[in-house]
BALOBA-1460 file (C-alpha; in Angstrom, 3 decimals):
// residues 85
<rec num="1" residu="x" x="-36.895" y="50.849" z="-112.131"/>
<rec num="2" residu="x" x="-33.811" y="53.053" z="-112.156"/>
<rec num="3" residu="x" x="-32.654" y="54.237" z="-115.552"/>
<rec num="4" residu="x" x="-29.864" y="56.793" z="-116.083"/>
<rec num="5" residu="x" x="-30.016" y="57.735" z="-112.399"/>
<rec num="6" residu="x" x="-33.724" y="58.604" z="-112.722"/>
<rec num="7" residu="x" x="-36.212" y="56.675" z="-110.607"/>
<rec num="8" residu="x" x="-39.882" y="56.871" z="-109.626"/>
<rec num="9" residu="x" x="-40.667" y="59.143" z="-106.701"/>
<rec num="10" residu="x" x="-42.182" y="56.142" z="-104.906"/>
<rec num="11" residu="x" x="-38.678" y="54.585" z="-104.704"/>
<rec num="12" residu="x" x="-37.286" y="57.286" z="-102.418"/>
<rec num="13" residu="x" x="-37.103" y="56.665" z="-98.681"/>
<rec num="14" residu="x" x="-38.401" y="58.928" z="-95.934"/>
<rec num="15" residu="x" x="-36.156" y="62.000" z="-95.625"/>
<rec num="16" residu="x" x="-34.666" y="61.647" z="-99.110"/>
<rec num="17" residu="x" x="-35.153" y="64.291" z="-101.747"/>
<rec num="18" residu="x" x="-35.067" y="64.417" z="-105.499"/>
<rec num="19" residu="x" x="-35.421" y="66.788" z="-108.412"/>
<rec num="20" residu="x" x="-38.324" y="66.219" z="-110.792"/>
<rec num="21" residu="x" x="-37.070" y="65.132" z="-114.206"/>
<rec num="22" residu="x" x="-40.304" y="64.175" z="-115.956"/>
<rec num="23" residu="x" x="-43.935" y="63.207" z="-115.494"/>
<rec num="24" residu="x" x="-45.578" y="60.304" z="-117.290"/>
<rec num="25" residu="x" x="-49.245" y="59.587" z="-117.778"/>
<rec num="26" residu="x" x="-52.305" y="60.990" z="-119.447"/>
<rec num="27" residu="x" x="-52.935" y="64.688" z="-119.835"/>
<rec num="28" residu="x" x="-55.292" y="64.738" z="-116.838"/>
<rec num="29" residu="x" x="-52.744" y="63.247" z="-114.446"/>
<rec num="30" residu="x" x="-49.824" y="65.247" z="-115.802"/>
<rec num="31" residu="x" x="-51.874" y="68.438" z="-115.622"/>
<rec num="32" residu="x" x="-52.947" y="67.741" z="-112.042"/>
<rec num="33" residu="x" x="-49.393" y="66.953" z="-110.933"/>
<rec num="34" residu="x" x="-48.050" y="70.083" z="-112.645"/>
<rec num="35" residu="x" x="-50.742" y="72.210" z="-110.973"/>
<rec num="36" residu="x" x="-49.621" y="70.830" z="-107.599"/>
<rec num="37" residu="x" x="-46.041" y="71.929" z="-108.311"/>
<rec num="38" residu="x" x="-44.518" y="68.737" z="-109.691"/>
<rec num="39" residu="x" x="-42.676" y="70.381" z="-112.588"/>
<rec num="40" residu="x" x="-39.222" y="69.551" z="-113.971"/>
<rec num="41" residu="x" x="-36.496" y="71.115" z="-111.851"/>
<rec num="42" residu="x" x="-38.578" y="71.243" z="-108.656"/>
<rec num="43" residu="x" x="-37.089" y="69.677" z="-105.525"/>
<rec num="44" residu="x" x="-39.295" y="67.237" z="-103.623"/>
<rec num="45" residu="x" x="-38.671" y="65.697" z="-100.203"/>
<rec num="46" residu="x" x="-40.282" y="62.510" z="-98.914"/>
<rec num="47" residu="x" x="-42.013" y="63.187" z="-95.601"/>
<rec num="48" residu="x" x="-43.532" y="59.699" z="-95.290"/>
<rec num="49" residu="x" x="-43.183" y="56.527" z="-97.337"/>
<rec num="50" residu="x" x="-44.322" y="53.448" z="-95.437"/>
<rec num="51" residu="x" x="-44.205" y="51.280" z="-98.595"/>
<rec num="52" residu="x" x="-48.002" y="51.000" z="-98.470"/>
<rec num="53" residu="x" x="-50.670" y="53.644" z="-98.685"/>
<rec num="54" residu="x" x="-50.062" y="57.179" z="-99.900"/>
<rec num="55" residu="x" x="-46.749" y="58.999" z="-99.843"/>
<rec num="56" residu="x" x="-46.561" y="62.357" z="-98.120"/>
<rec num="57" residu="x" x="-44.192" y="64.677" z="-99.949"/>
<rec num="58" residu="x" x="-43.055" y="68.243" z="-99.443"/>
<rec num="59" residu="x" x="-43.119" y="70.319" z="-102.610"/>
<rec num="60" residu="x" x="-42.929" y="74.122" z="-102.714"/>
<rec num="61" residu="x" x="-43.320" y="74.317" z="-98.893"/>
<rec num="62" residu="x" x="-46.554" y="72.304" z="-99.013"/>
<rec num="63" residu="x" x="-47.222" y="68.731" z="-97.878"/>
<rec num="64" residu="x" x="-49.131" y="66.708" z="-100.463"/>
<rec num="65" residu="x" x="-50.426" y="63.142" z="-100.265"/>
<rec num="66" residu="x" x="-49.938" y="61.145" z="-103.456"/>
<rec num="67" residu="x" x="-51.245" y="57.686" z="-104.164"/>
<rec num="68" residu="x" x="-48.594" y="55.119" z="-104.970"/>
<rec num="69" residu="x" x="-49.735" y="54.926" z="-108.604"/>
<rec num="70" residu="x" x="-49.417" y="58.685" z="-108.993"/>
<rec num="71" residu="x" x="-46.014" y="58.744" z="-107.294"/>
<rec num="72" residu="x" x="-44.812" y="56.032" z="-109.684"/>
<rec num="73" residu="x" x="-45.474" y="58.442" z="-112.589"/>
<rec num="74" residu="x" x="-43.215" y="61.175" z="-111.198"/>
<rec num="75" residu="x" x="-39.579" y="60.525" z="-112.136"/>
<rec num="76" residu="x" x="-36.832" y="62.149" z="-110.097"/>
<rec num="77" residu="x" x="-33.060" y="62.317" z="-109.845"/>
<rec num="78" residu="x" x="-32.073" y="61.537" z="-106.268"/>
<rec num="79" residu="x" x="-30.391" y="64.466" z="-104.535"/>
<rec num="80" residu="x" x="-27.478" y="63.571" z="-102.332"/>
<rec num="81" residu="x" x="-27.018" y="65.460" z="-99.085"/>
<rec num="82" residu="x" x="-24.247" y="68.039" z="-99.186"/>
<rec num="83" residu="x" x="-21.115" y="66.768" z="-97.571"/>
<rec num="84" residu="x" x="-19.992" y="68.634" z="-94.512"/>
<rec num="85" residu="x" x="-16.345" y="69.386" z="-93.973"/>
């Protein structure tokens, strides 16, 4: 669900990127995600999202596999590619 331009990480398509806005969930999940680098202001790029199975994301120059449930708890603002002149 998109609200105020913020959407779950699992909604991004392969090749798209977003900036982490917030994490939702229990302290264990939020702590784990933060330890992996999913902190507000961090840019994340979708390496693979086949709409089933885990997502592969690039965060802080590292590829991380996230389950769909975990990815649904990471909220991002979609980054638009810079326009070329």
